[in-house]
C-alpha positions as CSV (number, residue, x, y, z in Angstrom):
1,M,-3.3,-111.4,9.2
2,P,-6.7,-113.0,8.2
3,Q,-8.1,-110.7,5.3
4,P,-11.0,-108.6,6.2
5,T,-14.9,-109.0,4.8
6,L,-16.8,-106.5,3.1
7,Y,-21.0,-107.0,3.1
8,G,-22.7,-105.4,0.4
9,A,-23.7,-104.7,-3.1
10,A,-21.0,-104.0,-5.4
11,Y,-23.5,-101.7,-7.3
12,S,-23.7,-99.0,-3.7
13,V,-21.9,-96.1,-3.6
14,Y,-21.1,-96.4,-0.3
15,V,-19.9,-100.1,-0.7
16,R,-17.5,-99.0,-3.5
17,A,-16.5,-96.1,-1.6
18,A,-15.2,-98.9,1.2
19,R,-13.6,-101.0,-1.5
20,L,-11.6,-98.3,-3.1
21,A,-9.9,-97.4,0.3
22,L,-9.0,-101.3,0.5
23,V,-7.9,-101.3,-3.0
24,E,-5.8,-98.3,-2.5
25,K,-4.1,-99.7,0.5
26,G,-3.5,-103.0,-1.4
27,V,-5.6,-104.9,1.2
28,A,-6.9,-108.2,-0.3
29,Y,-10.7,-108.9,0.9
30,D,-13.8,-110.8,0.9
31,L,-16.9,-109.2,-0.9
32,V,-20.1,-110.9,0.3
33,E,-22.9,-109.6,-1.7
34,I,-25.6,-108.7,0.2
35,D,-28.6,-106.6,-2.1
36,I,-30.5,-104.7,0.5
37,Y,-33.2,-103.4,-2.4
38,G,-33.2,-106.3,-4.8
39,G,-32.8,-109.4,-2.9
40,A,-33.4,-111.2,0.4
41,V,-30.7,-110.0,3.5
42,P,-30.0,-112.8,5.1
43,D,-31.4,-112.7,9.1
44,W,-27.5,-113.0,10.3
45,Y,-26.8,-110.4,8.4
46,A,-28.7,-107.9,11.2
47,K,-25.6,-109.1,13.5
48,L,-23.7,-106.9,11.5
49,H,-25.5,-104.0,10.6
50,P,-28.4,-103.3,13.1
51,F,-30.1,-100.9,10.6
52,G,-30.2,-103.4,7.4
53,R,-27.6,-101.1,5.4
54,I,-25.1,-101.5,3.9
55,P,-21.8,-102.0,4.0
56,A,-20.6,-103.8,6.9
57,F,-17.3,-105.1,7.5
58,A,-15.3,-107.7,9.9
59,H,-11.9,-108.4,10.2
60,V,-10.3,-110.9,12.7
61,G,-13.4,-110.1,15.2
62,F,-13.9,-106.6,15.1
63,R,-17.0,-105.4,13.3
64,L,-17.8,-102.1,12.0
65,Y,-20.7,-100.4,9.7
66,E,-20.6,-96.8,8.2
67,A,-18.5,-96.3,5.2
68,A,-16.9,-93.6,6.5
69,A,-15.8,-95.5,9.9
70,I,-15.0,-98.4,7.8
71,M,-12.6,-96.5,5.7
72,R,-11.0,-94.6,8.4
73,Y,-10.5,-98.0,10.0
74,V,-8.7,-99.6,6.3
75,D,-6.4,-96.5,6.5
76,E,-5.3,-97.0,10.0
77,A,-5.1,-101.2,10.2
78,F,-3.2,-101.9,7.4
79,P,0.0,-100.9,5.9
80,G,0.0,-98.9,2.3
81,P,0.1,-95.3,1.3
82,A,-1.9,-93.1,4.0
83,L,-5.2,-91.8,3.2
84,M,-5.9,-89.2,5.6
85,P,-2.8,-86.2,6.1
86,P,-1.0,-86.8,9.3
87,P,-2.5,-86.9,12.8
88,G,-1.0,-84.1,15.9
89,P,-0.1,-80.5,16.3
90,D,2.8,-81.5,14.2
91,G,0.7,-82.8,11.4
92,D,-1.8,-81.2,9.4
93,P,-4.9,-81.5,11.6
94,R,-6.8,-78.9,9.3
95,G,-6.4,-80.8,6.4
96,R,-7.6,-84.2,8.5
97,A,-10.4,-82.2,9.8
98,R,-11.5,-80.7,5.7
99,V,-11.4,-84.6,5.4
100,A,-14.1,-85.4,7.8
101,Q,-16.2,-82.1,6.4
102,I,-16.2,-83.1,3.0
103,Q,-17.2,-86.9,3.8
104,G,-20.0,-85.3,6.4
105,L,-21.2,-83.0,3.3
106,I,-21.4,-85.8,0.7
107,D,-23.3,-88.1,3.6
108,A,-25.9,-85.1,4.5
109,Y,-26.4,-83.1,1.3
110,L,-25.0,-85.0,-1.6
111,Y,-26.2,-88.4,-1.8
112,R,-29.9,-88.0,-1.7
113,P,-30.4,-85.3,-4.8
114,L,-27.8,-86.4,-6.7
115,I,-28.3,-90.1,-6.3
116,W,-31.9,-91.1,-5.6
117,D,-33.5,-87.8,-7.0
118,I,-31.7,-87.3,-10.1
119,Y,-29.7,-90.9,-10.9
120,V,-32.5,-93.1,-9.8
121,E,-35.1,-90.9,-11.1
122,R,-33.3,-90.3,-14.6
123,C,-31.7,-93.5,-15.2
124,D,-33.2,-96.6,-12.8
125,A,-37.2,-95.6,-13.0
126,P,-37.5,-96.2,-17.1
127,E,-35.7,-99.8,-16.3
128,E,-38.2,-100.4,-13.5
129,G,-41.3,-99.6,-16.2
130,R,-42.3,-96.2,-14.5
131,A,-41.6,-92.7,-15.4
132,S,-39.3,-90.4,-14.3
133,D,-40.4,-88.2,-11.4
134,E,-39.5,-84.6,-12.9
135,A,-40.5,-82.4,-10.5
136,K,-37.9,-84.5,-8.1
137,I,-35.3,-84.4,-10.7
138,A,-35.9,-80.5,-10.9
139,A,-35.7,-79.9,-7.5
140,A,-32.7,-81.8,-6.6
141,A,-30.9,-79.7,-9.4
142,P,-30.1,-76.6,-7.3
143,R,-28.9,-78.6,-4.2
144,V,-26.7,-80.8,-6.2
145,A,-24.9,-77.1,-7.7
146,T,-24.9,-76.0,-4.1
147,C,-22.9,-79.4,-3.1
148,F,-20.7,-78.8,-6.1
149,A,-20.1,-75.3,-5.4
150,A,-19.0,-75.8,-1.9
151,I,-16.9,-78.8,-2.2
152,E,-14.9,-76.7,-5.0
153,E,-14.8,-73.8,-2.1
154,L,-13.1,-76.5,0.2
155,M,-10.5,-77.8,-2.7
156,V,-7.0,-76.5,-2.1
157,P,-6.3,-74.0,-4.6
158,P,-4.3,-74.3,-7.6
159,D,-1.6,-71.5,-6.3
160,S,-1.1,-73.1,-2.8
161,E,1.7,-74.6,-2.0
162,S,0.1,-78.2,-1.3
163,A,-1.9,-78.1,-4.5
164,G,-2.1,-81.2,-6.7
165,S,-4.8,-83.3,-8.3
166,Y,-7.0,-84.0,-5.7
167,L,-9.4,-82.6,-3.2
168,L,-6.9,-81.8,-0.5
169,G,-4.1,-81.1,-2.9
170,A,-1.1,-83.6,-4.1
171,Q,-2.2,-86.3,-1.4
172,L,-5.1,-88.5,-2.3
173,T,-7.5,-89.1,0.9
174,L,-10.4,-90.5,1.9
175,A,-12.5,-87.5,0.8
176,D,-11.7,-88.3,-2.9
177,L,-12.7,-92.2,-2.2
178,H,-15.9,-91.2,-0.4
179,L,-16.7,-88.3,-3.6
180,A,-15.9,-90.5,-6.6
181,P,-18.3,-93.1,-6.4
182,M,-21.1,-90.5,-6.4
183,I,-20.0,-88.6,-9.1
184,S,-19.4,-92.0,-11.2
185,L,-23.0,-92.9,-10.9
186,G,-24.6,-89.5,-10.9
187,L,-22.6,-88.8,-14.1
188,R,-24.9,-91.4,-15.9
189,A,-27.5,-89.3,-16.0
190,P,-27.6,-86.2,-18.3
191,E,-28.4,-83.6,-15.3
192,G,-25.6,-85.0,-13.2
193,A,-23.2,-84.5,-16.0
194,A,-24.6,-80.8,-16.9
195,L,-23.8,-80.0,-13.4
196,L,-20.6,-81.3,-13.3
197,G,-19.6,-79.6,-16.3
198,R,-20.6,-76.4,-14.5
199,H,-18.1,-76.8,-12.3
200,P,-14.4,-76.5,-13.7
201,K,-12.5,-77.6,-10.6
202,L,-14.4,-80.7,-10.0
203,A,-14.3,-82.1,-13.6
204,R,-10.7,-81.7,-14.0
205,W,-10.6,-83.6,-10.5
206,W,-12.7,-85.9,-12.3
207,D,-10.9,-86.8,-15.3
208,V,-7.8,-87.5,-12.8
209,M,-9.9,-89.9,-10.6
210,R,-11.2,-91.7,-13.3
211,A,-8.3,-93.0,-14.6
212,R,-7.1,-94.6,-10.8
213,P,-6.7,-98.1,-11.0
214,S,-8.8,-98.5,-8.2
215,L,-11.4,-96.8,-10.3
216,A,-11.4,-99.6,-13.0
217,A,-10.8,-102.4,-10.2
218,T,-14.1,-101.7,-8.0
219,A,-16.2,-100.8,-11.9
220,T,-19.4,-102.7,-12.3
221,R,-19.4,-101.0,-15.6
222,P,-16.9,-98.2,-17.7
223,E,-16.8,-94.9,-16.2
224,M,-18.4,-91.9,-17.7
225,P,-16.5,-89.0,-19.1
């Protein structure tokens, strides 16, 4: 079967989430670099993503955009370890719903304050020659703390029968792969590192995730401890 193509910049947390799913499934793929912030976006890209964002995805004539949709397709279309709890009434519908909930929480509530308001302002702004917006960073910190607390509350308790190293227990899922790039980038700001340090369950989860070969395979720079 022809290998899929992923379009987007390697530094993007959402492109990396899709890449993590591909690597965890053992799927060879082509990455076509599309930099929507620092480079010229080719006219043909509008056919793949009408909103001009990243990532986009193509596989034997089938096109997708939005990281969560791409990750779900990769999990179901290719052989390899399952990245979702099993479907159906005899499977784990609650676990599948929890994965979707965590992915939605990340997109709706965590991404902007952690990445744009903390990481970009603390790390990218000085490199761009401008002062960090301290008010924006300060306002974002409690929103990130709320997200971290909410995710910890959704994690499988350590005394549960399904307890394990990942968000939902022993099984690595798309929820883990969706969150990992956000944490990886957010930790580069001291505020992000401090916030994670106040949430020990998530900090232990990150210790497990950052050691996975898929994180090394998709990293653009070494992971933060």
